[in-house]
C-alpha positions as CSV (number, residue, x, y, z in Angstrom):
1,M,12.0,-13.2,15.7
2,K,10.0,-14.5,12.8
3,I,6.2,-14.3,13.4
4,V,5.2,-15.4,9.9
5,E,7.1,-17.9,7.7
6,V,5.8,-18.7,4.2
7,K,7.7,-21.6,2.5
8,N,7.2,-22.7,-1.1
9,L,3.5,-21.7,-1.0
10,T,1.3,-22.5,-3.9
11,K,-2.4,-22.2,-4.5
12,T,-3.9,-23.7,-7.6
13,F,-7.4,-23.3,-9.0
14,A,-9.0,-25.3,-11.8
15,Q,-10.4,-23.2,-14.6
16,G,-12.0,-25.6,-17.0
17,Y,-9.2,-28.0,-18.1
18,T,-6.6,-25.5,-17.1
19,E,-4.8,-25.0,-13.7
20,I,-4.3,-21.5,-12.6
21,K,-1.6,-20.8,-10.0
22,A,-3.0,-17.9,-8.0
23,V,0.1,-18.1,-5.7
24,D,3.1,-19.8,-7.3
25,N,5.9,-21.1,-5.1
26,V,6.2,-18.1,-2.8
27,S,8.6,-17.9,0.2
28,F,9.3,-15.1,2.7
29,D,9.5,-14.3,6.4
30,V,8.0,-11.5,8.4
31,A,9.7,-10.4,11.6
32,E,7.7,-9.6,14.7
33,G,6.8,-5.9,14.8
34,E,7.3,-5.4,11.1
35,T,5.0,-3.8,8.5
36,L,4.8,-5.6,5.1
37,A,2.9,-4.4,2.1
38,I,1.6,-6.8,-0.5
39,T,1.0,-5.0,-3.7
40,G,0.3,-5.8,-7.3
41,Q,-2.3,-5.4,-10.0
42,S,-5.8,-6.9,-9.7
43,G,-5.7,-10.6,-10.2
44,S,-2.0,-10.9,-9.3
45,G,-2.6,-13.1,-6.3
46,K,-2.2,-10.6,-3.4
47,T,-5.5,-11.2,-1.7
48,T,-5.2,-15.0,-2.2
49,L,-1.8,-14.9,-0.5
50,L,-3.2,-13.0,2.5
51,N,-6.1,-15.4,2.8
52,L,-3.7,-18.3,2.8
53,I,-1.7,-16.7,5.6
54,G,-4.9,-16.0,7.5
55,G,-6.2,-19.6,7.1
56,I,-9.2,-18.5,5.1
57,E,-8.1,-20.5,2.1
58,E,-6.2,-23.8,2.1
59,A,-2.8,-24.1,0.4
60,T,-2.3,-26.6,-2.4
61,E,1.4,-26.9,-1.5
62,G,3.8,-25.4,1.0
63,D,3.8,-24.4,4.6
64,I,2.7,-21.3,6.6
65,F,4.0,-20.8,10.1
66,I,2.2,-18.3,12.4
67,D,4.1,-17.6,15.6
68,G,5.9,-21.0,15.2
69,E,2.7,-23.1,14.4
70,D,2.3,-24.6,11.0
71,I,-1.3,-23.8,10.1
72,T,-1.2,-26.0,7.0
73,L,-1.1,-29.0,9.3
74,A,-3.7,-27.7,11.7
75,G,-7.2,-29.3,12.0
76,S,-10.2,-27.1,11.7
77,D,-10.6,-26.5,15.4
78,E,-6.9,-25.8,15.9
79,L,-6.9,-23.4,12.9
80,A,-9.9,-21.6,14.3
81,R,-8.1,-21.2,17.6
82,I,-4.9,-19.8,16.0
83,R,-7.0,-17.3,13.9
84,R,-9.0,-16.1,16.9
85,Q,-6.0,-15.8,19.3
86,K,-3.2,-14.6,17.1
87,I,-4.7,-12.9,14.0
88,G,-6.9,-9.9,13.5
89,Y,-8.4,-9.5,10.1
90,V,-9.6,-6.2,8.5
91,F,-11.5,-6.4,5.2
92,Q,-12.1,-3.9,2.4
93,D,-15.9,-4.4,2.8
94,F,-15.7,-4.3,6.6
95,N,-17.6,-7.7,7.1
96,L,-19.6,-6.3,10.0
97,I,-23.0,-7.9,10.9
98,P,-25.5,-5.2,10.0
99,I,-28.2,-6.3,12.5
100,L,-25.8,-6.1,15.5
101,T,-24.7,-3.0,17.3
102,V,-21.2,-1.6,17.2
103,K,-20.5,-3.1,20.7
104,E,-21.8,-6.5,19.6
105,N,-19.7,-6.5,16.5
106,I,-16.6,-5.7,18.4
107,I,-17.0,-8.4,21.1
108,M,-18.1,-11.1,18.6
109,P,-14.6,-12.8,18.5
110,L,-14.7,-13.1,22.3
111,L,-18.1,-14.7,22.3
112,L,-16.9,-17.2,19.6
113,D,-14.0,-18.1,21.9
114,S,-16.2,-18.3,25.0
115,K,-14.3,-15.5,26.7
116,K,-15.5,-12.9,29.0
117,V,-15.2,-9.3,27.9
118,D,-12.3,-7.5,29.6
119,K,-14.0,-4.2,30.2
120,K,-10.8,-2.3,30.7
121,R,-9.4,-3.5,27.4
122,F,-12.7,-2.9,25.6
123,D,-12.9,0.6,26.9
124,E,-9.3,1.3,25.9
125,I,-9.9,0.1,22.3
126,V,-13.2,2.0,22.0
127,S,-11.6,5.2,23.3
128,Y,-8.5,4.7,21.0
129,L,-10.8,4.4,18.0
130,G,-13.2,7.2,19.0
131,L,-16.2,4.9,19.1
132,E,-17.6,5.8,22.5
133,E,-20.7,7.6,21.2
134,R,-21.5,4.8,18.6
135,L,-21.6,1.6,20.7
136,D,-25.4,1.3,20.6
137,H,-25.7,2.2,17.0
138,L,-26.4,-0.5,14.4
139,S,-23.3,-1.0,12.2
140,S,-25.5,-0.6,9.1
141,R,-26.1,3.1,10.2
142,L,-22.4,4.0,10.2
143,S,-20.3,5.8,7.6
144,G,-17.6,3.8,5.8
145,G,-14.8,5.3,8.0
146,Q,-16.8,4.4,11.2
147,K,-17.4,0.9,9.9
148,Q,-13.7,0.4,9.3
149,R,-12.9,1.7,12.8
150,V,-15.3,-0.9,14.2
151,A,-13.7,-3.6,12.1
152,I,-10.3,-2.6,13.5
153,A,-11.7,-2.7,17.1
154,R,-13.0,-6.2,16.4
155,A,-9.6,-7.2,15.1
156,L,-7.9,-5.9,18.2
157,I,-10.3,-7.3,20.9
158,N,-8.5,-10.6,21.2
159,S,-5.0,-8.9,21.5
160,P,-3.7,-10.4,18.3
161,K,0.0,-10.4,17.4
162,I,-0.7,-9.9,13.7
163,I,-3.2,-7.8,11.8
164,L,-4.0,-8.8,8.2
165,A,-5.5,-5.9,6.3
166,D,-7.0,-6.6,2.9
167,E,-7.4,-3.3,1.0
168,P,-8.7,-1.6,4.2
169,T,-8.8,1.8,2.5
170,G,-10.4,0.6,-0.7
171,N,-14.0,1.7,0.1
172,L,-13.1,5.0,1.7
173,D,-12.5,8.5,0.5
174,R,-9.0,9.8,0.5
175,K,-9.2,11.7,3.8
176,M,-10.7,8.7,5.7
177,A,-8.3,6.3,3.9
178,D,-5.4,8.3,5.2
179,E,-6.8,8.2,8.7
180,I,-7.2,4.4,8.6
181,M,-3.7,4.0,7.3
182,A,-2.4,6.2,10.1
183,L,-4.2,4.0,12.6
184,L,-2.6,0.9,11.3
185,L,0.9,2.4,11.4
186,D,0.2,3.6,15.0
187,L,-0.9,0.1,15.9
188,N,2.4,-1.2,14.5
189,K,4.3,1.3,16.7
190,R,2.4,-0.3,19.6
191,G,3.9,-3.7,18.7
192,I,1.5,-5.3,16.3
193,T,2.8,-6.9,13.1
194,I,0.9,-5.5,10.1
195,L,0.5,-7.3,6.7
196,L,-1.3,-4.9,4.3
197,V,-2.7,-5.7,0.9
198,T,-3.0,-2.5,-1.1
199,H,-3.1,-1.2,-4.6
200,E,-2.1,2.3,-3.3
201,E,1.6,2.7,-3.9
202,R,1.9,5.5,-1.4
203,Y,0.5,3.3,1.4
204,G,2.8,0.4,0.3
205,D,5.7,2.8,0.5
206,M,4.8,3.6,4.2
207,C,5.6,0.0,5.2
208,K,9.0,-1.2,6.1
209,R,9.0,-3.8,3.4
210,K,7.1,-4.6,0.2
211,I,6.2,-7.6,-1.8
212,V,5.0,-7.1,-5.4
213,M,2.8,-9.9,-6.7
214,R,2.9,-10.6,-10.5
215,D,1.0,-13.6,-11.9
216,G,1.1,-15.4,-8.6
217,R,4.9,-14.9,-8.0
218,A,6.4,-12.6,-5.4
219,E,9.1,-10.1,-5.9
220,I,10.6,-9.1,-2.5
221,D,11.8,-5.6,-2.0
């Protein structure tokens, strides 16, 4: 079953009098439960492509279906609902709120969706990621690896079908990067579809499929 469908997707930016196609007529599908790596050099369009799929940026042309819903036609409220309920996002720079505790950062998506915290699920996620002793710590006091674990916990709290991970190992040392990659692959084994942007070839090779971005165009392996 297709969980992501990208059809003739284009994103154009104006640079002076010139139009730059950051994503240029890209089409592909992602099956439910798949791992897909999006690789390419800096400036090739890989992060822009992921942001379009996640509804963070708006497409110039084309369609994006998430679990059967065309997010390019969705209004702002509907798009926010799809993102909160179906997509978990993990960023290179973690995107935690530094003045909040670990617990507060993790449950923030639930609060934004006016949902109560499911204590059993919360405890399972915290235990899985080894954060039990850090819940009352400010996120600003954590190491890079701990911050990324909190970010993954936050991505999981709404039980998403898809995790979009944008260079999730980019700010980590090799040992911690390997641990975070192993976590993402384990989450995939548990049924979550993973789309991973990475410049690390070895991480891309761990995924079932790979897209190589070059000047906004996608070459599908």
